[in-house]
C-alpha positions in Angstrom: -56.6 47.8 56.0 -54.5 44.7 56.3 -53.5 43.7 52.7 -50.8 40.8 53.4 -49.6 39.1 56.4 -46.3 37.1 56.2 -45.8 34.5 58.5 -42.4 32.7 59.9 -38.4 34.1 60.9 -36.7 33.5 57.5 -38.3 35.6 55.1 -37.9 33.6 52.2 -39.3 30.9 53.9 -42.6 32.9 55.1 -45.4 31.9 54.2 -48.3 34.7 52.3 -51.1 35.5 52.7 -52.7 38.2 50.6 -56.2 39.6 50.4 -58.1 38.2 48.0 -56.1 35.3 47.3 -57.9 31.8 46.4 -57.2 28.9 48.9 -58.6 25.7 49.9 -58.6 24.2 46.2 -59.7 27.6 45.2 -63.4 27.6 46.7 -62.9 30.0 49.1 -61.6 33.7 48.8 -59.1 35.7 52.1 -62.1 38.2 52.1 -60.4 40.2 55.6 -57.4 40.6 57.8 -57.3 41.8 60.9 -55.4 42.9 63.6 -56.8 42.3 67.0 -54.8 43.2 70.5 -51.9 42.5 68.7 -53.0 38.9 67.2 -53.9 38.7 63.4 -56.9 37.2 62.1 -57.4 36.1 58.8 -61.2 35.4 57.5 -62.1 33.8 54.4 -65.6 33.9 52.5 -67.9 31.1 49.9 -71.1 31.9 49.0 -71.6 35.0 51.2 -70.7 33.2 54.1 -67.4 34.4 55.6 -65.4 32.5 58.6 -62.5 33.0 60.4 -59.8 30.5 59.1 -56.2 31.2 60.5 -55.0 33.1 63.8 -52.1 33.7 64.7 -51.2 35.1 67.9 -48.8 38.0 69.3 -45.8 35.7 69.9 -45.8 34.3 66.0 -43.5 36.3 63.5 -45.4 37.7 61.3 -44.3 40.8 59.0 -47.9 43.1 58.1 -48.4 45.1 55.3 -51.2 47.6 54.7 -52.9 48.9 51.5 -52.2 52.1 51.4 -53.7 54.1 49.0 -52.6 58.2 48.6 -54.7 58.8 45.5 -56.9 60.6 47.4 -54.4 62.9 48.9 -52.5 63.8 45.9 -56.0 64.3 43.9 -56.4 66.3 47.0 -53.3 68.4 46.5 -53.6 68.4 43.0 -56.9 70.7 43.3 -55.6 72.8 46.2 
């Protein structure tokens, strides 16, 4: 699952989009981030409605961070 997308060639000037972030005067929330055929999509939701907000084609320089949850793996190892 995508957790964060950073857009732009300069790491210090990139725009950052984070899952759960409030946007558009705090009236919408970033609810879904996904990669589709190399493109990055950002979906927002409000009052049960979800719409696509931004799409970055593969030509955009982006850094994608994934939500990595090792807790299940660690729990499994501890109980083995």
